[in-house]
Residue, then its C-alpha position, 0 to 999 in steps of 0.5 A: m661106835p663112840f668115835k666117828s672122827l679123829d677129832e672126836l677121839r683126840a678130844a676124848c684123849l685130851d679130856l681125861p679125869a684125874g684120879s681121886e686124891v681123897a681116896a688115895s690119901a685115905v689109903a695112905r692114912r690107913q697104911d700108917t695105922l697097920t701093924k707094921p713099920q711105916g712103908s715096910l710093904g713097899k710097892l704093895e702100899a703104893i699099889a693099894a693107893w693106886l687102886a683107890r685113886w683110880q677106882g675112886r674108893d677109900m677101900p678098893r675092891l677086886d671083885r671083878v677082874k677081867v683080861f681082854v685079849f684083842a687079836g688082829n692080823h697084819g699085812v706087814t707079815a708079807q715082808g717075812v717079819s715073823a717066824y710063824p704064818s699069819e694063820v696062827t692068829v686064828q688058830m690061837v684064838a681057837n686055842f683060847a676058846g678051848g682053854g688050852a693057852a697059857i693065858n687061860q691058866l693064868a687068868r684062872i689062877a688070878g681069879a680073872e674073867l677072860d674075854v678074847i676079842p678077834l678083830d676082822l681076822d680075815h682081813p689083815t691090815g695094810d702092809f705099812t711098807q706100801v700103804p697105811a696099815m689102816d685108814e681112818k674108818t678102820f682105825l676108829a672102828a678098832v679103837s671103838a671096839g676096845y673102848d666099848a669092851v670096858t665097862k664101869n662094873l669092872d674093878l681092874v682090867c688087864f690087856g693082852e694081844m694076839g697077832i702074828g707079826n705084831t712086834t713089828p708094828a709095836a717097834a714101828i710105833s715106838a720108833a715113831l713116838f720116841g725116835g732112835g731108829a728101827e734097830k733100837w726098838t726091834g727084837r726077835g718077836t716069835g723067834v726070827d733068825d738073824a735074816g728075819l731080824k734084818r727084814k724087820v728092821v728094813a720093814i720098819e725103816s721103810g714104813l717110817k720113811r714112807h709115812a714120815a708126814a704122819l709121824a708128828d701126830p700120835l693118832a696118825i702114827a697108831a693108824t698108819l703103823g699099827g694094827r687093829e688089836l693095838a688100836a683096840i688096846f689104845g681104845a680100851t686104855l682110854a675107856a678105862r681112864r674115862i670111867g675109873v678102872p685101873v689097868l695092868l699093861d702086859g708086854f711090848v706090844c700092849t705098851a706100844a699100843a697104849a703109848p700114844l695116849a701118853k704123848l697126847h696127854p701128860t698123865g695119859l697112862a697114870h691109871t696104868i701099871a706096867a705088869h712086867v718087862s718082857a724079854e722083847s728087846g724094845h720093851r725096857g726102853l719103852l717103859e723107861a721112855l714112858g716112866l713106867p717101872p715094871l712090877l715083874d722081870l721074868g724073862m717072858r715074851l709070850g704076850e696074850g696078857s700073860g704078864a699082866c695076869l701074873a701081876v693080878n696076884i700081886v695086886r690082890s696081895a696088896l689089897e688083902c694086906h691093906a684091907r685085912m691087917a689089924s691096926f695097932a689099936e685093934a691088935g693091942v700092939s704097942e707103937k713106937 
């Protein structure tokens, strides 16, 4: 376990390497020689430069892309905040293993390896309306599991999650980090009715009130109001930054999980791209608060890393254009 204390974790969050400006500039120079009007590929050009910056390579590559889906269970489901029972988390992990979920299909199409990591599913986190979701030891173990999962040989990673009830901790974390109250961040998740939505708001308000003393510290927020899979995504996002692997973030839960890093370091999420904006009501506001414009807006709210996997295809397209287009000189095309 790389982190034995919150102080060690905090120190790692405050000591983040910058990307390679040299590599990003090399991409920009090459883009200007290719057979197209300058800037005409729009965001695809920026994505190619982003890959180069965070891989530290003049010519980026996408030989090994991996999707991590972290799974956890939540004690706050006792408050009736989900349309599904918590045992569905275990059942869906089995579905992933059998290749029957959406993420299996999307990962295959994207040319990405899928790694599903269940986190102590037999032991849900504490119900944060009553107690902290995780004590320091539990939180650090989950963060470390995510951190250890990301390795240097990867070219791009996508993070996703599975955890019945986890839009409730995601909304609670968002409210604690950015204010505005529970209603601003709370959506219907798996499809709760009006009564269920009200229960979610009440649960989040109760958690914010009960743990008010912890809300000044982003790490304490993540531990007190979050979940194991959210903590693992936080750890994986941190590891990717520290070893030079760019990240595609998935939906609301995934973004909320990574958000404390942006509060701890002013460029904490610079190595990430928001793959999409989900239909979960709090996600658009969270992306705006983080300054992360989404690549896609398809009305999705599945989780599992599904939106991030779709975005891999866009990133691959950006790299193919950058790497394989001819220059004006190579093609014998006159420049203006």
